[in-house]
Each structure stands twice: as C-alpha cells, then as structure tokens.
Phi, psi and omega in degrees: 000130180277153175289320179225137172229119172251127182234106175055045183280132179232146174208128178238150172238099187063230181279354185268122178270098184283322179226129192230090176068041186281125176235118183217137175240125181251109180294154176289149174077024181231168168256121187242122180267129180248100197243156177160166180290170175302135180085009183282343182111009184294307183296320177302318180295315180298322179293327176290320177302322182273004178064024173287322169231158184255143175291153174287327178202169184093176183229153178229128177235145173240124179055038174086359181235155174308139186298106182243171177300324180295317178295323182288345173296341179267007186244136169252129186234124174249107183286163178294323176274102184290139181216101177233157181287112191291334183271352180273155175282164180303312181296318181296321178300313182293321177296320182294308182291327177297319179291324176299328181271010171093008179280131177290159184302323181298317179291320179298323181301328179271319188285324184298306179295329178298313180289323178297322176293321184294326181256015175061043176240008186302320182286352179252014187302328182267359180281154172283152181303322182294345179271353184278151171289170180300317180295320177296318178301319179298316181293322178295319178299322178296316180297319175304322183293324188250003187300331182264015175059055183289155178282331180234127180243122180247121186237122179260110182051059187291339184268356180296128177089358181262141174283169184304323180296315181285333172298316178298319180297316181294322176301317180297320180294316179299317177298322177295320177298321177297317179298333178279359179093006179283158174254131180237121173248121176228143178261148176196156169252007179261104191295324185292335176296317180293321180298327183278335192244327199273143169276321179229153184220139167234130175257128178237154176213128181054040175079005181240149176290128175266314178200149175211166182136191173283164180300319179297319179297318181294316179295323182295336180278352185231119182298143173285122179238018176241129181243129174268123183231155170222126183242153170274131178089197185291129181245012184298334184293340186300320183300332184271357181293142188294334182272358185264128177267319182203155178229131180232121178297141177218082186066231178280350182260170172237133170268116184254118177264126183275155174289159178304137179072001178287150182257128181299330180292329175295321177297314181301316179298319180294325179291315183298327180291336187246343186202168173272124184267116179270323180222134173218102188231119176284118186264128177298140180294141175279165175301320179303311182296319180296316182296316180297323176299320188280322186248356176095164186286350182300332184264359186302325181292341181272352190256000000 
C-alpha cells in the first residue's frame, strides 16, 4: 500500500493548466523527491494532496483510502509560505499547534524541549517568533510540522532559507525519520538536495511527469556524455576536437561534454595522440544535467 497515490490529477487556473494528468505513487517508508523548476506545478499538487484546493479531475488517495480528514491526521505539512503567530513565543507556538494536533499536555511537556534541543533552538524558547531569524523561523516551522509524530511528512522547499550547517542538520533529521519508517515527500527545485536524500524521484515540468524512478534508474536511462580529464601540458586543443561540444574547467581537470552520439573512446584516442592523459573519467550525469537535457536550457536558471 502506497502512502500517496495520484491518478491522472488535473488542475487549471483559468487558461493555465498547472497540473496535467499527473500520476505518482509514493511508497511508504521512503524519501520521495518531487522536483522541477519554479512554476512546474509542485506546490499546487501538494495543496491538492492536503485538500487546500481540489483537483478538477483525477483521484488522490492517502494510505490506500480516498484522501479524507481522518487520513490527513496522519500527515504533517510544511507549506512554502511559512505562517506562525509572530507575537507568540517559540514554546507557546509549539504547545498551541501540538494541542491542535491532539497531543496531551503531558506529552507536549516532554516533546517540545526535546525538539527544540534537536534543532538548536532551546536557548530561544522564550523568544517571540518575530524575533527569530529566517533560518530559525524555518526550523520552528519544521518542528510544528512533525511535533505530533505523523506517518507522512510533506515539505515544500524545506531547505529554503537555511545555511549549510542547518541544511545538514535537516538532512540528518529527515534520514532519521525514514529510519523510523516515516514517509517523507519534499518538493524542491534544487537538484543536488534530492540526489543526497531521495530513494525515489519524480521530475515534472508544466504539470506533467518528465521522468521518475530511483536515481540509479533515471541515470541508467541517460547516457553519460561528460568526461572529466586531466592532461599534462597544454590542453587548449581539446575545445577544437570534432566530438567535443563544450569544455568547462574544474580545478586542474576539464569537464568535457561530448556531442550527441559521440563516442568517449574516440575522445580518448584523440587525447592520447596529442598529450599524456593523467585522468580520464566518465562522469555519471547529475539530475540537473538530466533535467536540462529533457526540458531544455530555458529552465536551467531555476535549478
């Protein structure tokens, strides 16, 4: 039984088709990346899962049943637009939202300080929300999302506004939730976050699935056309080789992108004829590179 099932879901806003026949199955107990450029339909889809807006057609199920209020009691949702009561203290916010989600006062008394310690907000427990930095606000919103120990956690752009240290902390927490058997669905347009965390990935563009599967499955469908090389001596000649489309410096190495249908062995032979080759490494395509290949360079600035 999947945690989430979307079957041919469509949603339009006037003449704009935000989601177009989207079918996605999210297995239980995994981290599932919902990826795409800004405006791809990610947030609209998450809002439909949470019944904030209704689809025009198609069906949505949570844990094998039509998405009902009872099923959503098992879901923690962190929207992209963060919204907490700015005049309340950090502790008061967590007690308030925890009680709304059905946690008794006794459990909250233990869980609130535990979570504040876990996200490094313990010393700010008595501050008002309006006194927090953007990153602190983000971490508090995350704790509000998971305070009631939901089975499914849905996060819309969870790493936005966090510095690298707090991004690492959030990754560790998400990985810990997965080990506990929770399902985590998060949206992002930052591809490297998904590569580090996700068991499954779906890439969407203009509301439609472009590709989905595990990272290994997705990479296997797309040939590696970038070679990392290091040569002794002058390497300027590499750009002029007929099989080379582009060359990008990477420290002492060069990332060489081959033209479509070019053979990496032809490149190797051409290099050996002109220079001593110290490194020749076929580099697996990144999610960013795969996405740009599939939907074109217009979206590269969004990723």
